[in-house]
C-alpha positions, 0 to 999 in steps of 0.5 A: 884482290880483294880482302873481303874473301880472305878474312883479313881485316885492317888494324885501326889504331886512335890517332897519336896525340902530339903536343908542342910545347913552348919549350920546343918551339924555343930550342927549335928557333936557337937551332934554326938561328945558329945553324943560319949564322953557320951557313952565312959563315960558310964559303960558297962552293964556288969559291972554294980553293982547289985543296978541299977536293982532295979533303972531300976525296980522302972523306970518301976514302974514309967513308968507303972504308968504314962501310966496306965498300971496295969499288972495282977499277973500271976497264976501258971498253 
C-alpha cells in the first residue's frame, strides 16, 4: 500500500507555536491548589454513608434520561 503510484502526498504544515505566559502559570497553580484543597476536604468513598449510593443511582437515572438511554430489562436465562 504505497502512495507513490497514486500521486497523493501528505500535506505538510509548520508546527504551531505555543507560548507559555506567566499569567497562565499563575492561573494553573491557583486552580491546582483549589482542586487539592477540595480533594482533602472530600470524604473518602470507603467511608461514604449508604444514602450516597441512592444519590448516585438517581444521578445515573437523570443522565440516562438526558441522553435518551432506555436500558432494556435483562431476562434471566
